[in-house]
N, C-alpha and C positions, 0 to 999 in steps of 0.2 A: 463425621464428614463436614458438618457446618463449621466446626472449629477451625479448619484449615482456611476457610473463607474469611473468618473473623480475623485471623492472624495476617491475612494478605489485604485487609481492607484498604481502600484507596482514600486519597485525600480529596476533600471537597473543594468548593469554589474558593478562589483567592488564597489557597494554601491552608485553609482551616481543616481540622479533622471533622468528618461528618458526624452529625448527631446520631444517637442510637437508632432513632426512628428511620433516618435516611440509610443507615448502614444495614439494617434488617431488610429493607426493601431492595437495596442494591445487591446484597449477598444472595437473596433468594432468586432474583432475576438472573444473576450470574450463574448460579447452579443449574437453573433451567436451560439457559442458553448454552451452557457447556455440555448438557446431556447428563449431568449428575443427578438431576431430578427430572423424571419423565411423567407423562400423562398417567394420572391415577395414583402417583406416589403420595403418601401421607406426610405432611410436614410435622416436625416435632411439636409437642404440646406447648401451649402458651407459657406454662410454668418453666418448661425446659429451655425455651428460647429466652425468657427473662433472666434465667440463671446464667445461660451461656453469654449473653450480652451485658450482664450486670446492670439491668434496668428494671423498671417496674412493669407489671402486667399490662397496664393501660397503654404504655408505649408500644408494646408488642401488638396489642389488639388494634391500635390505630394503624400500624404499619400493615397488618394483614388486611384491614379494611380497605386501605388504599390499593393493595394488590387485587382485591376482589373487584373494585371499581374498574380496574384495567382489564378485567376478564382473564387474569393470569392464574388465580386460584379460586376455589369455591369451598363452601362448608357443607357438611352433612350433619344434621341434627343428632346430637349425642354420639357422634362418631369421630369428628375431627375436621381438619382442613386439608384439601387435596389439590394437586396440580391439575389445572384445566388444559385441555389440548389446544383450544381456541387460537390465540395469537402466537403460540409458541412454535408450532410445527410448520416448517417450510414446505413448499411444493415439492422440493427435491426429496424430502424425507418421506412424503406420501407416495412417491413414485417407486416402482419396482427397479428402476435403473440405478445402478451404482455409478454415481456421476463424479468422476475424477476430472472431467473436462471443464467444469465451471469455475472460472477464476474470479468471478465477480464477488464483491464483498457480501457478507451475509446480511440480507435485507432486514432480518429480525433485530439486528444490532444498530440500525440507523438511529440517530438521535432526533427523531421527529419532534417530540414535544419541546425539547430545549431549543432547537433551531427555530421552530415556529414562534416561540416566545421572543427570540431575537428579531425575527422578521416583523412581528407585531410591534415591538418596541422601536425598531428602525422607522417604520411607517408613522407611528404615532408621534415620535419626538423629533424627527428629522425631515419633515415633509418639504420644507422650503429648499433643502439641499438636494433632495433625491428626485424631485419631479421636474427638474429643469436640466438644461445642458450643464455639463461640468467642464470647466475650462482647463483643468489639469489632466491631460490625457494619460499621465503616468498611473493614475488611479486615485481613489478617494483618500484624502489625507488620513482619515481615521484608520483605514485599513493598512496603509503604508506604515503608520506609526505602530500598529499592532504587530505587523509582520516583522518590523525591525527588531522588536523585542523577542519575538518568536525565533527568528533566525539566529540571533545572538545566543539564545538558549541552545540552539542546535549546532553551535560553533561555526556558523556561517557569518563571518564578520565583514560588514560593509557599511557604506554610508546610505542614509535614507534616500538620497538623490539618485542612487543607482538601482533602487527597487521599483519595478514596474509591474502592473497588474494586466493580465490578459484574460481573454475568454477561453480559459482552458490552456493546457500545455500544447495541444495540437496547433492552436493558433500561433503560439510562440515559435514552434518548430517551422511552421509554414513561412512566417515572416523572416526568420533567420536564414531559411533556405533561399529566399528571394532577394534579400538586400545585399549590396556590396559590403565587403569587409575591408578594414584598413590594410590588410596584407595583400589585397588585390588578387586573390586566388579564387578558384571557381569549383574545385572538386571537394565533395563531401565524403569523408571516410566513416564507415559504419562497421560495427562489430557484426559478426554472424555466428549464431542467431541473435536477433534483437527485436525490439518493439515493432510489431507488425505494421502499425500505422506509419512509422518512419519509412519502412520499406515501400509502402504504397505511395507515400508522398513523393519520394524520389522518382519512382516509375511514372506516376501520373504527370508530374511536372517536367519529365524528361531532363532531370538534373544529372550531370556527370558525377559518378561516384566510384569509390574503391571500397573493397571489403577486406576485413581481417578476421580470421577465425578466432573465436573465443571458446574455451572449454572451462572445466572446473578449476584449472590452474591459472586462468587469465588469458592474455594474448602473448604472442611471441614478441618481446620487446625489441629484438634485433630486426624483425620484419617490420615492426611499427616504425622504427627509425629509418629504414630504407624507404618506406612509403612517404614519410615526412620529408625525406631528403630528395627523392626523385620525382615525386608527384606534386602537382600544384594544389596542396590540401588547404582548403579554406578553413574547415573545422572538422574535428573528430567528435562524432556523437557517441557517447558512452554512458552506460548505466553502472557506475562503479560498485554500488551497494544493491543487493537483491537484484542482480541481473535478470532482465526479462528476456527469455523464459527460464534461464538456468537456476536462478536463485542464489548465485554465488557472488563473490566480492573480490576486489583487488586488495592486496596487502598494502601496508603503509609504504614499503619500499617501492612497490610497483606504482603507486600513486605519485610518489616523489619523482620517479624516473619519467613518468608520462609528462609531468609538468616541466621537468628539465628539458626533455626533447621538444616539447611544444615551444618553449622559449628559444631554444637553439635554432629551430627551423621555422620560426614565425608562423606557428599554427595555433588556432584557437581551439579550445575544448568546450563542448556543450555537455554539461553534466546533468543528466536526468535523474533526480533523486526522489522518485515518485513514492517509494516505500520507506522513507527515512523515519517515519513515526513508529515503525515497528522494530527499529534497531535497538538491541539490548546490550550490545557490546560497546561500551563508551569509548573504547580505544579505536573503534572502526569509524574514523572521521571522514567527512565528505572530502572529495577531491579539492573543492574550493578552499578548504582549510590550509592547504599547502601552497596556495597561489598568492604571491605577493606582488605580481606585476599585471594584474587585471587580464590574465590570459584565459580564465575560466568563466564561462557563462553558465550560471546556476539556475536550474529550473525545478520548481516544486509544485506539486499538485495536491489537492485535498480530496480528490474523488475516491480514493481507496480508504481513507480514514474517516470521512464524514459520510458522503454518498455520491455516486457517480453523476447525478444531475447537477451537482454544484460545479458549474463551469467557471471556476476561478483558478487562474494560474499565476504563480509568483515567479518573477524573473529578476536575477541580479546580473546586470549588464556592465561591461566595461564602458567607461565614459565615452570612449571613441565611437561607439555605435548607437548610443542612446537616441540621438536626434534622428538618425536614419531609420531606426526601428520604429520610433513614434510616428514619423511621417507615413510609413507604410501601414501601421495599425489604424490610423485615423481613416484611411481609405477603405479599410475592411469593415470596421464598426467604430462609430464615433466614440462610444464609451462602453466599457464592460459594465453590465447591469449594476446600477448604483445601489439599488435596494439590496441585492445579494451581497454586494461589497460591504455595505454598512452592517448587515446581519452577521457576516463573518467576522467583522471587526468586533462587534459586541460579543460574539461567541468566544473569540480568543481572549478578549479583555476580562470577561466575567469569570474565567476559570472553568467554564463548562467544557471547553475543548480539552484541557489537561485531564479533567476527570474522565471524560469519554475515552480519551486516548489510553489511559491506564486501564480502564475496564476492558476495552477491546484488545489491547495488547496481552492482557492476562488470559483472555479466552483463546486467542490465536496461539499464544505461547504453549498452552496446554495441548492444543491440537498438533502443533509442530513437534512437540516432544513425543507425543504418541506416534506420529509418523516416523520420526527418526529412530525411536526405540524399536519399532516393528521392523524397519529396514535393517537395523543392526542385527536383530535376532535372525533375520533371513540371510545375513551374510553381506549386506551392503553397508559399508562404513566409510564413505568419503571423508576426507580431512576437513572439509568445510562445515560438516555437521557440528564440530566442536566450537565453531566461531559464530555461527548465525542460527537463528531460529526462524526458518521460513516454512510456510505450509505447503510448498511445492517441491517436487523432485523430478529430475529428468533421467530416464534410463537411455543409454546409448546401446543400440542393438548391433549385433554382429553384421559384418558386411554382406554375408551370404544369406541373410534371413529371408524367409518367405513372408513378406509383410502382409500380403493379401490373406494368407492363411491365419495370421494373428488377428487381423481385422475381423475375419469371419468368426473366429472363436470368441472374441470379445463381444461382438454383436449377439451371438448365440447365448452368451451368459449375461446379457443386459448390462455390460460394463462400458461406460463412455470415458474416453481418454482424449488427449490432445497430441496429435502427431507432429506438432509445431512446424508444419510445412510453411505456413504463412509467416513464420518468424525468419524465414530465409528469403532474400530478395531474388534469388535464383533457385531452381529446384535443387535441393541438397543431395549430395552423393551418399550421405549416410542416413540411417533411419533412427528416429528418436520417439520416445513416449514420455510425455509430461503428465504428471498427476498433481492435483491440488486438492487438499482436504479442507480448505477454508470454509466451504459450505457443508461439510459433512459432520454429522453428530460425532462427538469425540468417542463415544462408546462403540461406534461402528468402524472406526478407522482401522484398528488392527485386523479385524475380521475381513474387511473389504480389501485391504492391501495384500493380505495373504492369498485371497482368492485371485487377485490380479497376477501376483507373482507366480502362482501355480501355473498360469497359462503362458507367461512370457519368459520364465526363468531360463530355459534352455537357449533362448535367443539373445540374452542380455550379455553385453561385455562387462566384465568386472575388472576395473583397472585400479581399484583401491581408493 
C-alpha cells in the first residue's frame, strides 16, 4: 500500500523533490488522512520502510519521531508503531450521522503549521510595512506580485495593474453589484441554481435580476442570447468550472460562445473560479482565458484550498471599472488585512502552497473517484464524470416525488443531505439532493452512498 504513495510523492518547496525524511512524514500523513491507515493500524517495520524509501534506518526513525511529537503515531515496546486516533479523527467521523451535507473543507487538512510560520515571518520581517496605513488600496505589492505569477500558472493572463485584493470574494460581489458599469446597465443575470450568498445578496439589496436555468449540460445558449439582447444585463454571474452546487463545467465551445455573446450585446461576465485549484483537466480552461477585450471579471478565493477563515479574494478587473471599484472598497474597509496579505504572499512564494495544493488534490481526487465509481456501479453515469473530479453530486428527483417522505426516511437513518433550496433565488419547482464526500472517510464512501441510494433510488430521475 505504501508503495503507491511513494510513486505519487509530491514536489517540495520551490520545485525541489522532498528529502526521504520529508517524504516519509508526508506519505504517512496522507494515508491516515485518506483513511488508508486508521486508528490502531500498525505501520511497517523500520527496516521495511528504509528499504521501500531507499534510505537508512536513522532517517526513518527520525521521521517517525517527528510524527510521534505531533501525536499522529505512538510506539509500543517490543511491538511496533501504531496510528493514534488523537488528531486524525474528525467530529463528523465520531458522529453516528452519515453527513453528505457538509461541503466545508476537511479541517484536518488545513496547513496550520506552514501558514503560522508565514504569519510569524511576516510580522518579524515586515513590521514597518504592516502596522501602518497602506497607500495602495489595490493590495500589498508583495501579494499582487505573487498572485500575478500564480494566475499566469493558472492560465489567467493579465497585467499586475488589473489585480486587486479584497476581503473575500463576497466583498467583491457586493462592490460589483453596487457600482455603475461602463455599459450603463442595471440588471444582474445569475444561473439557477448558484452560490447561495449571491442569491441572498441580490434579495437583500433589492437588486433587479434575471435568472437562467443551468443543468449538467450547461445553459441554453439561445435563451442566454435572448436575455442579453432584450434585458438591460449589467453582468452575468457564472461559475464555469465546478459549478456550485452542481459540480459541472462549461465546454470550451460554450465558454467561447458566452464571450462572443457578451461582446456582441455589451454585457460583462463575472467569473467565480472558487475551486480552480482542484482542476485536473488541463484543457478545462477558465472563461477568462478566452477573453481578449476585458469583458470578464475574474474572481478567485483561497478559502477552499487553504482554510475558510482566510478572507482574501483576488480580482482581475477591466481597466474601465478599477477606479470606481476602489472608491467603493475604501468606504467599506480601508485595507484588506495587511498581515494576512503578507503571510499569503510568503506562502505562495515559498512553494508551500503548491506542495499543500498537490497533497490536498491527491486526497480529494481519491474521494471523488470513490464517489464516481460507486455511482457508476449503481447505474448513475453522467457524462461530466469523465471530465472532472468533484467530491459532490446532485440527484434530480422526479416531479411527483413525495419529498417529505424522503426527508423522514433520511432522518430516520441518520443521513444528512443538502436539498439545495438556498441555491435557488426563488423556491424551485423541482427537487434535488446534493451529496458531498469531501469530509467523509474514503473507506466509508461506497457503503454510505449505497445506503443513501437505497432510500432515494425510486425517486431519482436518471437522464444519463
